[in-house]
C-alpha positions in Angstrom: 0.0 0.1 0.0 3.1 2.4 -1.0 0.7 3.6 -3.7 -1.8 4.6 -1.4 0.1 6.9 0.3 1.2 9.4 -2.6 -2.6 9.1 -4.0 -2.8 12.7 -2.3 -0.2 13.6 -4.6 -1.2 12.0 -7.5 -4.9 13.2 -7.3 -4.1 16.7 -6.9 -1.6 16.5 -10.1 -4.1 14.8 -12.2 -6.6 17.6 -11.2 -4.6 20.2 -12.0 -3.5 18.9 -15.5 -7.1 20.1 -17.0 -7.4 22.8 -15.4 -3.7 23.9 -16.5 -4.6 23.2 -20.0 -7.8 25.6 -19.4 -5.9 27.8 -18.1 -3.4 27.4 -21.0 -6.4 28.0 -23.7 -7.4 31.0 -21.4 -4.4 32.6 -21.3 -3.9 32.4 -25.3 -7.5 33.6 -25.7 -7.1 36.8 -23.4 -3.4 37.6 -24.5 -5.3 37.6 -28.3 -8.4 40.1 -27.1 -5.5 42.1 -25.2 -3.9 42.8 -28.6 -7.1 43.1 -30.4 -8.1 45.9 -28.2 -4.4 47.3 -27.9 -4.4 47.5 -32.0 -8.1 49.2 -32.3 -6.5 51.9 -29.6 -3.9 52.2 -31.9 -5.7 52.7 -34.7 -8.3 55.2 -33.1 -5.4 57.3 -32.2 -4.0 57.5 -35.9 -7.5 58.6 -36.7 -7.2 61.3 -34.3 -3.5 62.7 -34.5 -4.9 62.7 -38.3 -6.8 65.7 -37.7 -4.5 67.2 -34.9 -1.7 67.2 -37.4 -3.8 68.6 -40.8 -5.0 71.6 -38.2 -1.4 72.2 -36.7 -0.5 72.3 -40.5 2.1 69.6 -39.4 2.8 67.8 -43.4 5.3 66.1 -42.4 3.8 64.4 -39.0 0.8 63.9 -41.0 1.9 62.0 -44.1 4.1 59.8 -41.6 0.9 58.5 -40.2 0.8 56.7 -44.0 2.2 53.3 -45.4 5.3 53.2 -47.7 2.3 52.9 -50.5 -0.4 54.4 -48.5 -2.9 56.2 -50.8 -4.8 59.6 -49.6 -8.3 59.9 -52.2 -10.0 63.6 -51.5 -11.5 66.8 -53.2 -7.1 67.3 -53.9 -6.9 64.3 -55.8 -4.9 61.4 -55.0 -1.1 61.1 -53.9 0.5 58.0 -53.1 3.4 57.7 -50.1 4.1 60.0 -47.2 6.4 62.4 -49.5 3.8 62.8 -51.9 0.9 62.9 -49.6 3.4 66.0 -47.7 3.5 68.0 -51.7 0.2 67.5 -51.9 -1.3 69.3 -48.6 1.4 71.6 -49.0 0.3 72.5 -52.2 -3.0 72.6 -51.7 -3.1 74.0 -48.3 0.0 76.4 -48.1 3.2 76.1 -45.9 2.4 77.4 -42.5 4.8 80.2 -41.1 7.3 79.7 -38.1 5.1 79.2 -34.7 1.8 78.8 -36.4 -0.9 78.6 -34.4 -4.6 77.8 -35.8 -7.1 80.3 -34.7 -9.4 79.8 -37.5 -10.2 76.0 -37.9 -10.5 72.4 -36.6 -11.9 69.4 -37.4 -13.6 67.3 -35.0 -13.0 63.3 -35.7 -16.4 61.0 -34.1 -17.6 57.4 -34.2 -14.6 55.6 -34.8 -15.4 52.0 -35.7 -12.5 49.9 -36.1 -12.2 46.3 -37.3 -8.7 44.2 -36.8 -7.6 41.2 -39.1 -4.3 40.2 -38.2 -2.3 42.9 -39.7 -4.6 44.9 -41.7 -7.9 46.6 -40.4 -10.5 49.0 -41.7 -11.9 51.9 -39.7 -14.9 54.2 -40.7 -15.5 57.2 -39.4 -17.3 61.2 -39.4 -15.5 64.1 -39.6 -16.8 67.9 -38.7 -14.7 70.8 -40.2 -15.5 74.1 -38.2 -14.2 77.4 -39.2 -14.1 81.0 -37.6 -17.6 82.9 -38.1 -17.9 86.1 -38.6 -18.3 86.9 -34.6 -15.8 84.8 -33.4 -17.2 81.7 -32.8 -17.0 77.9 -34.0 -19.0 77.5 -37.3 -19.6 74.1 -39.0 -18.8 74.2 -42.4 -17.9 70.4 -43.9 -19.4 67.3 -42.6 -17.7 63.8 -44.0 -16.8 60.6 -43.1 -13.3 58.4 -43.7 -13.0 55.3 -44.8 -9.5 53.8 -44.4 -7.5 51.0 -44.8 -4.7 50.3 -42.2 -1.6 48.0 -42.4 0.9 47.2 -39.7 4.0 48.4 -40.8 7.2 47.9 -38.7 5.0 47.4 -35.8 3.0 50.5 -35.8 -0.4 51.1 -37.8 -0.4 53.0 -40.7 -2.5 54.3 -43.1 -2.5 52.2 -46.4 -5.7 54.0 -47.9 -8.2 56.6 -47.0 -11.0 58.3 -49.1 -12.4 61.4 -47.8 -16.4 61.5 -48.9 -17.7 64.7 -48.5 -21.5 64.4 -47.0 -22.5 68.4 -46.6 -21.6 69.8 -49.3 -21.5 66.2 -51.2 -18.4 65.8 -52.7 -17.1 62.4 -54.4 -13.9 61.8 -53.3 -13.2 60.5 -56.2 -13.5 63.4 -58.2 -10.9 65.6 -58.3 -13.1 68.0 -60.5 -14.9 69.4 -57.9 -17.4 72.0 -57.6 -15.5 75.5 -55.9 -15.2 75.2 -51.5 -17.7 76.7 -49.7 -17.6 80.5 -49.1 -16.3 80.1 -45.8 -13.4 78.1 -46.3 -12.1 80.5 -49.5 -8.2 80.9 -48.7 -8.4 77.7 -46.4 -8.6 75.4 -49.3 -7.4 76.3 -52.6 -9.7 75.3 -55.6 
């Protein structure tokens, strides 16, 4: 009956073993879920930084949000790669003077919905563009939506393809032959 003496230890080991397998599966599932949430958070931050960089006229920072072969399509036409995107923004919006502080307009990005699939993702969001009214109050001027494809590049989420769709006033994001911008945007957006 020497075996009986080891029975409690063997029983404890046998009971713990299935728990370890289940625990390991639960840990892997938890790690996957945490990674998913971290990826979604990082992508949302890219969407927010997009508006922040644009409003600050930091076109280098803005362009850095795009992948090496990232594409921007919108009212200015289309550009591929950070250097071309930066050049397009500078051409259409002009280079800011040193020490620029934007007191004329800003973007408000909302309702960011992210779907991650491994090293790629999609995101949909809405934006409103505010300008300064004649009495120095924020005035909504444009409203639209972004449709984005993201890719993980060197461990960072980057915009692979962004299309801007103007909703109010309606502007087809794929049509470079757009009507002139609203009067409130004269001097802010070049035709």
